[in-house]
N, C-alpha and C positions, 0 to 999 in steps of 0.2 A: 700462070702463077698459082702456087699451091694455096690451099684454104688457110693454112696456118704458117705463114712465112716467119722465119726467125733465123738468127745467126747464133751459133754456139762457139764460144772461145774458151779453151782450156789453158789456164796459166800454171797449173800444177803447184799452186801456192797453198800449203796446208796451215791450219791454225793449231796444229798439234804435232808432236814429234812423230816421224814415220820410221826412223831407224833405231829408236831407243827400245830397250827391253820391255818397257812398260806397255808398248803397243801390243805385245803378244797376249796381254790379259784380255783383249777385246776380240780374240778369235773365237769361233765356235768350238765347243768341246767335241771330243770324239764320240762315236756311238756307244762305246763301252761305258764311258763316264755318264752319258745321258741316260743309259739304261740303269746304271747303278743309282743315280740320283732319283730316277722315277721310282725305283724299288724302295729306296729309303723314305721318300715322301709318302708312299703307300703304307709304309710301316710307321707312320705318324711322326717322322722327324720333321723339324722345322727346316726351312732352307739353310739357315745358319748351321744347325747341327749336322745336316747332310754334308755340307761343305767340310766341316770338321772331321767327319768320318772318312771322307775321301782323302783328306790330308793325312790322317792317322794311318789309313791303309797304305798310302804311298810311302810314308816314312817307315812303316813296318816291312814293306816289300823291298825297299831300297835305302837302307839306313846310311850308306856311305855317299850316295848320290842324291839324297833327298833335296838338298838346297838347290842344286842345279835343276832337278826335275820340276820342283814346284815353281821355279822361276821360268821353266820352259826354255832353258838356254841351250839345250842340245837335243839332238834327235835320239829318241829312245825306242825307235822302231825295231 
């Protein structure tokens, strides 16, 4: 008999939506965004202003697709 006997049962019951678009907000950011945020924080931006700069940059780069990109609804690779 093992030192720590136990039984594990997975029922895959979530207390949050797993297929809704809101779930995408909780994913890790990509390395480019992480580096950009680090640079903005080093330049004395607050976390909130760094986020606003990222949003502004995304909107400037993709004015026609900004809404879908900021919601992360499509692959932009």
